[in-house]
C-alpha positions in Angstrom: 11.1 -5.9 21.5 11.8 -2.3 22.7 15.0 -3.4 24.2 15.8 -5.3 21.0 15.6 -1.9 19.1 17.7 0.0 22.0 20.9 -2.7 21.5 20.3 -2.7 17.7 20.7 1.2 17.3 22.2 2.8 20.5 25.9 1.6 21.0 28.4 2.0 23.8 28.3 2.1 27.2 26.0 5.0 27.1 23.4 1.9 25.6 24.2 -0.3 28.3 23.4 1.9 31.3 20.3 3.3 29.4 18.9 -0.2 29.4 19.6 -1.3 33.2 17.9 3.2 33.9 15.2 2.6 31.7 14.3 -1.7 32.9 14.5 -0.5 36.4 12.0 2.5 36.2 9.7 -0.4 34.2 10.4 -2.6 36.9 9.0 0.3 39.3 5.4 0.4 37.6 6.3 2.9 34.6 4.1 1.8 31.5 5.2 -0.1 28.5 4.4 3.4 26.4 6.5 4.8 28.3 9.1 2.5 28.1 8.3 2.5 24.0 8.4 6.6 24.0 12.2 6.3 25.9 13.9 3.9 23.6 12.6 6.0 20.5 13.4 8.7 21.9 17.1 7.4 22.6 17.0 5.9 19.0 16.5 9.2 17.6 19.2 11.1 19.8 21.5 8.0 18.4 20.7 8.6 14.8 21.5 12.5 15.1 24.5 12.0 16.9 25.5 9.4 14.2 24.1 12.0 11.8 26.8 14.6 13.0 29.5 12.4 13.8 29.7 11.0 9.9 27.6 13.1 8.1 30.1 12.8 5.1 29.7 8.8 4.9 25.9 9.7 5.3 25.7 11.8 2.5 28.2 9.2 0.8 25.4 6.6 1.5 22.4 8.6 0.3 23.8 10.1 -3.0 25.3 6.1 -3.7 21.7 4.4 -2.9 20.1 6.5 -4.3 22.5 7.0 -8.1 21.9 2.6 -7.5 18.4 2.8 -7.4 18.6 5.3 -10.1 20.3 2.2 -12.4 18.4 -0.6 -10.9 14.6 0.7 -10.2 14.1 0.8 -14.3 15.0 -3.4 -13.7 11.8 -3.3 -11.6 9.6 -3.4 -14.1 11.0 -6.7 -16.4 10.9 -8.5 -13.0 7.6 -7.8 -12.2 6.7 -8.8 -15.7 8.5 -12.4 -15.6 7.2 -12.8 -12.5 3.7 -12.7 -13.4 4.4 -14.8 -16.1 5.4 -17.3 -13.2 2.4 -17.2 -11.4 3.5 -19.9 -9.1 6.6 -18.2 -7.8 5.3 -14.5 -8.1 5.6 -13.6 -4.9 8.8 -15.4 -4.2 10.4 -13.8 -6.8 9.3 -10.0 -5.9 9.9 -10.8 -2.0 13.2 -11.6 -3.6 13.6 -8.4 -5.7 12.5 -6.1 -2.9 14.8 -7.9 -0.3 17.7 -8.9 -2.2 18.1 -5.7 -4.1 19.1 -3.8 -0.7 20.9 -6.3 1.2 23.0 -6.3 -2.3 23.6 -2.8 -2.1 23.9 -2.7 1.3 26.6 -5.0 1.2 28.6 -3.1 -1.7 28.2 0.2 0.9 29.5 -1.7 3.6 32.7 -3.2 1.8 34.9 0.3 2.4 33.7 1.5 5.5 34.4 0.9 9.4 32.3 -0.5 11.5 31.0 2.6 13.5 30.0 3.9 10.3 27.4 0.9 9.3 24.7 3.1 11.4 25.8 5.9 9.1 25.2 4.0 6.2 21.7 2.7 7.2 20.6 6.3 8.3 21.5 7.1 3.9 19.7 4.2 3.1 16.7 5.5 4.8 16.9 9.0 3.3 17.4 7.1 0.0 14.7 4.7 0.1 12.1 7.5 0.5 12.5 9.3 -2.5 10.8 9.3 -5.4 13.7 7.0 -7.0 12.0 3.8 -5.1 8.4 4.2 -6.6 9.4 1.4 -8.8 9.6 -1.1 -5.6 6.5 0.8 -4.1 4.9 -0.7 -7.6 6.1 -4.2 -6.7 4.9 -3.6 -2.7 1.5 -2.8 -4.5 1.6 -6.0 -6.9 2.3 -7.9 -3.6 -0.8 -6.8 -1.9 -2.9 -5.9 -4.5 -6.4 -7.7 -3.3 -8.5 -9.0 -6.3 -10.8 -5.7 -6.2 -8.0 -3.5 -7.0 -7.8 -1.8 -4.2 -5.0 0.5 -3.6 -1.8 0.0 -1.2 -2.0 2.2 2.0 0.6 4.8 2.6 1.6 3.3 5.4 2.8 0.0 4.2 4.9 1.8 1.6 6.6 4.1 4.6 7.4 0.6 6.5 8.5 -1.1 2.8 11.1 1.7 2.7 12.2 1.7 6.5 12.4 -2.4 5.8 14.5 -1.8 2.9 16.5 0.3 4.6 17.0 -2.0 7.0 18.0 -4.6 5.2 20.2 -2.4 3.1 22.1 -2.3 7.0 22.2 -5.8 7.2 23.9 -5.9 4.3 26.9 -3.9 5.4 26.7 -5.7 8.6 26.5 -8.8 7.3 29.5 -7.5 5.0 31.1 -5.7 8.0 31.4 -9.1 10.1 32.4 -11.4 7.0 35.5 -9.3 6.0 37.8 -10.1 8.8 37.6 -14.3 7.8 37.9 -13.6 4.1 40.8 -11.7 4.8 42.2 -14.2 7.1 41.2 -16.6 4.3 43.4 -15.1 1.7 46.6 -14.4 3.8 46.7 -18.5 4.5 46.1 -19.1 0.9 48.4 -16.7 -1.2 52.0 -18.2 -1.2 
């Protein structure tokens, strides 16, 4: 799993060299905790590099997601009420809302961007999803995870939800980037 994180979040030749070195060290007797620590350090270092190189894209993505969430978040309460009314489908509706909103917003943010900026979009989404604007989405998490006794949702789960939402936004941007050449080719072939 750590190697998959490294491959996903660290780009270029540096990643291949680092992956080989880390695997050699691990095979030589380093612990799994050491390996995870090195991978997380590399991911954080690469995120800092992306923020420095793509600062404007990061800022634009964070502002886009904050603005979009500011508009979409109030719609969460009617969706929750509707989901409660359709009890057999409640979990599916709420999970669809929690996953669908970030994927669609990520796709919208990824349309004008080039591939190297998808990481900046993901970081911008992470910043936006950690703002108070996302509290209605946190209520959806509470609604999904609430026990019959009504105990609250742990803060760690809310942060995990924010991180998952940012990753889903990155997935939406990446998907649009991958599909764009196919649509471009299709439209060029079909336009007289």
